N, C-alpha and C positions, 0 to 999 in steps of 0.2 A: 504494500500500500504506500503510495507517495505521501510525502509530508504535506500538511496543509499549507496553502499559499498565504503569505503575509499580506494583509490588506491594510494599508495606511489610512489615516483619517483623510477625508476629502480636503481639498485646498482651502476651503472657507470654513471648515469646522473648528470650533473652539478646541484648544489643546489641553491635555492634562499633563502637567509638568511636575516632575520631582526635582527640586532645586537643592543641591547639596553644598554645604559649607562646613569645613571642619572646625571653624570657630567663627563667632559672629558678634564680636564686641560692638555694642550699639553706637557709641559716640566717637570713638577714636580708632583709627585703623580702617582700611578700605573695605574689608570683607563684610562686616555687619552692615555698613552703610549701603554698599552695593546691593546686597541681598534684600534689604528692607525696601529700597526705592524701586529696584527692578521688579520685585514680586508685586508691589503695589500697582505699578504701571501696567504689568501684564494682566492683572485682574481688571483694571480699568478698560483694557482692550477686549475683555470678555473671556479670557482664558482662566483655567483653574490651576492654582499653584499650591503645592505643599512643600514646605521648607524642612529640611533635615539638617540638624546642627549639633555640634558638640559645644561644650562650654568655652567661653562665655556665650550665652544665647543672645540672638538678635531680638530687637523689639520690632514686631511686625504689625501690619494692619490687621484689624479684627477679622477681615475676610480671608486671611492667609493662615491656614493651620500650621503649627510648629510641632514637628516630631523631634523630641529631645533624645539624642543618643549620648547619654552621659559617659564621660571619660573618667579617669582617675584624677583629672583636674590638677595635674602636676604643676602647671604654670599659673595657678590662681593667685591673684593679689590677696593679701599683701605679702605673701611668702612664696614667690615662684621657686621652682625646683625643689619643692618639698618632697620628702620620701614617703610614699604611701605604705601603709601597713598591709600585710598579707590578708588580713581580715576584710580589707576593702575590695578585694577581688570578687567579682560576681560571675565571670565566665572567662573563657580562654582569651578573649580579646583584651581583657584587663591584664592577663599574664603577658601577652605580647607587648602591650604598651609599657609595662613595668620593665621587662627585659630589654626592650629597645632603649628605654631611658637609661638603664644601668650601663649601657655601652657608651653613653655620652651623646647619643643622637637625639634630635628633636623628634619625639615619638608620635605626635598628634596626627600628622597626615596618614601614616601607615595604619594606626589603630582605628581612626575614624573610618577610613575606607573599608576596613574589615567589618566594622559595625554596620556600615551602610549596606554592604553586600549581604550580611546576615539578615538584616531587616527587609531588604528590597527583593531578594531573590525569590520570595514567595508572593510578591505583589505585582507580578509582571502585567496583569490585566487591569491594574488600577491606574496606570499611567501610559501616555504615548511615548514619552522619552525622558531622559535624565539630562539635566544641565549640572555639571560638576564645576564648582568654583575653586579651581586650582588645588584640589586635594592631591590628585595624581598619585594615588596609592595603588597597591596591588589589588585591593578590593574593587576599585573602579575598573581596572582591566578585566577582572573576573566577571563583572557585570556585562561588560562589552562582549566577552567570549560566550556568555550565556544568551546572547541575542538581544540585549538592550540597545536601542539607539541612544547614543551619547554625544552631547555637545560639550566639549571641554573648554573651559574659560581659563586663560592664563593672562593675568594682568601684566606680569613681567616674569622672566625666569629668575628663580631664587638663586641660581648660580651667580647672578650679578651681586647679590648681597654677600654671598660667600666670598667672592673675589675681593670685594672691598673690605670685608671684615678681616680677611687674612692680610691684606696690605696694611691695615691699621693695627694689627695685633702687636702687643707690647711683650716681647720676649717669646722664647720657644714654648713655654708652658701654655700661654694664652693662645699661641698659634696652633698648637696641637689640640687644645680644647675646641677651638673654632672649627678645625677640620673634622673633628668627631661630631660636633653639633650639626654641621651642614652635610653630613654623610647621607642624609635622606634625599639629597638632590640627585644622587645616582639613580635611585628608584624613580624619581619624577622624570628624569630623562628617558629611561627605558619605557615608562608608561606612555609618555607623550609621543614617542616615536611609533607606538603601536595603535594609538587611537586614530580614527579616520578623519575627524574634523576638529579644528581648534579655532576658537574665537579669541582675539586679543583686542586691546583698547587703543592702540596707536600703531602707525607704520614703524616707528622706532622700535617699539616692543616686538612687533612682528619679526623684524630683522634679527633681534637678539634671541628670540625663541628659536628661529631657524638655525642660527649659528651655534648657540649653546646646547640646544637639545638635539641638534642634527635632524631637524624636521624639514620635510619638503615645504618650501614657502607656499606652494600652490594649495596646500590644505590648511593654511592659516588665513583667517578672514577677520578684517578689522571692523569692530563696532565700538565706537567711543562710549564712555560713560556719560552721565548727564548731570543736570542740576535742576532744581526747581526755581526758575527765575521769579516766580511770584512770592517765594519765601525769602530767597537770598537777593535782597534788593536794598538800595540806600534807604536809611531811616531818616525821615524828615525831623528836623528840630534837634538832632544830635550833633554836637560840635566835636570836631576832631581835636584831640589833645596833642599839643606840640611835642614832637620828638617821640611819639608813641608808635611802636611797631607791634605787629601781631604775626605769630607763626604757629604752625601745627607740628607737633612731634608725636606721631603715633607710636614710635618705638625709639629707644635709645640705642640706635645702631649707627655705624659709620655712614651708611648710605644717606641718611637724612641731613647730614652736614650741619647739625646744630652747633657743634664745636666751633665752626668757622663763623657762624652768626654771633655767638657769644664773644668771640675774639674781636669781631668787627664792632660790636656794641661797646666793648671795653676801650677800643681806640677812639670811638666817636664821643664817648662821655667825657673825655679829657678836654673837649672843646665846646660841648653843648649839653643841654639836658636831654637825657635819653631814658625811655622806658621800654621794656619788652614784655609782652604777655605771650606765654607759651600755652597753647591749647594741648594739654597732655598731662600726664601724671609724673610728678617728680619722685624719683627713687633715690634714697640717700646714698647708695653705693654706685650710682651711675656715673658715666663719663661726663654727662652734663653737670651733675652736682659737683664733681671734682673740679671741672673747669670754672664753674661759677665761684667756688671758694678760692681757687688759685688767683682769679682775676678780680676778686672783691666785688662781685656783682649781685650779691644777695639782696641789696637794698633797692635794686632797679629792675629785677627780673621777677615776674610773678607767674606761677603755674595755675591753670584752671582745668579741671577735669570733670567728666560726667555731666556736662551741661547740655541742655537741649539746643536744637538748631537756632531757636529764636535768640538765645543768649550769644551764640557765635555771631549771628548777624549784628547784634549790638556791638560786640567787640570790634568787628570790622568797621563799623560806622564810626567808632571812636578813634580809630587809628589813622595816622597819616600815611602809613605804608603797610602792606602785607608782604611778608618775605617767605619765599620758598628756597632755602639754601642748599637743597639736596645735591649730592654728587650724582644722583641718578633718579629718575622717575619714569615709570612705564606710562603714566598719564599725569596724575595729580589732581584729585578731587579738591583739595584745599585751594589750588590755584584758581580753578574756575568758580568755586564758591566765593572766593575773595573778589575776583573780577566782577562777578554778578552783583556784588554789593556796592560796586562803584569805587572801591578803594584801589589806588594805584598799586600795582604788583611789581616787586623786585624778585626776579627768579634767576637761577643759573641756567646755563645751556646744557645741563646734564640730562642725558636720555631724551625723553619726548617733550621736555619743557618748552623748547622753542616751537615745536609743532603745536602745542596747546596754547601757549601764551601769546604767540604772534611775534610781531616785529618790534625790535628795540626802538624806543622813542615814539612809537605810535600806539601800541596797545599794552606795553609793558616796559620795564627796564630789565635788560639782560646783563649778566656778568659771568665771569669764569668760575666754574665749580672748584671747590677746594682751595680757595685763595681768599683769606680773610682781608688782606689789603685791598684787593679788587672789590670785594663785597662792601667794605667800608666806604670806598670811594664812590661806588654806585649809589649807596644809600645817602651819602652826603650830597651828591649832585641832585638826587630826587628831592631831598628835604629843602635844598636851597632854591628850588625852582617850582614854586607853588602853582604857577599857571600851567606848566607842562604836566605837573602831577595831576591836576584837575582834568586836563584834556585826556591823559592816559586813562584815568579812572572812568571817564565817560565812554571812551572808545573801547576800553576793555569790557565794560558791561555790554555794549552793543555786540561785540564779537561773540560773547557767550550766548546772548539771546538769539543771535542769528544761527548758531551752530549746534547748541547742546541743550537737550531737555531729556528727562527720563522717559517721556512718552516716545520721543524719537528713538532713544536707545531700545525701548521695549519693542517698537515696531520693527526695527532692523534685526533684533534678536529673534523675533518670530520668523522673519525671513530665513534666518539661519536654521531654526528648527525645521522649517519646511524642507530645506535642502538636506538636512540630516535624515529626515524620514524618506525622502526620495532616493537618496543613496542607499539607505538601509533596505528599501524595497528591492532595489536591483541586486544587492548582495544576497538577500534571502530567497528571491524568486528566480534569480539567474537571468 
């Protein structure tokens, strides 16, 4: 007896989507923000979305069910890298996570992928396809091998983070520790090469995925992320505070370039009043905290974390400049959110930032990554030229409104879903 033919949904039928993210921190870090806004926009278009996440869990629209796939939560605040007790193990996936962690590797992507496979392999008829948000674990590959149509989303290859962290490691012990922590990227490369379709967020990131993961560029398709321009907008009646800068630091890693911004602020405050608000959590033992103490910046740098979007909009409206000092970005949600609020943006040329922010002197101020002197000079020029700063703020908001919204992101993502299903039909039916 021949196998039953696979019948895909019709071209105009609403789709049933399983959206996977191995962590979904709500306010800081791109994964939780991406999943929240994309799922909301997909439901607005008439599709059904169920989100599967490990801790920390995302905050979702009430129309989007959340399936919690709890981990051992080894990286939970306020004590990341805690050592779980054997009594916390519930099944073999916890054992895998614990053993992987004990080798020094970041264990979440592997463990979550196995939990997702364990949950989903009995629910094939509940969904039309899976969108995986950069887990790239063996469990995702197993789902593909079992016949699931999968769209893999890679915002940027974590191999870039690995390379930058190793370049900035202090001494052989830290270098060895970083190599062990990022050993999971070998798994991600192997999985990426074997999945049929990948969606990324910028042309720059597409090129890096192709190079670092040895993936055929023809199977990588670019769909930028979005912003809500009706939320992220200039706030009337809020005055900008002289010398006030705002930046976002979702993680204390070399790639975010926070060290160079702190050094630039230290240089500038010798000649003028400076304030820096960092949207993110301060960790006492972090590189940022050490740099602040060394440079004597504790009195002019303020961290805010866990705040809603409305407060972030207020912070941008109070600032004279928003700064993205990253050595590399695959896209940068903070960049377009700041631009959408009408605040002038200072960004580096790292990764996709020029692709996103636009032309220096027209929609943004651009500078060299990893150079605190150049960053300080660019900030100084921007602060000393209020007319140009105002023009760039206006043109930057126009650029964002013309190009990026979550509805547009969702519409183009659905186009990718349809392509995944068409290709899957050919593979299944011959």
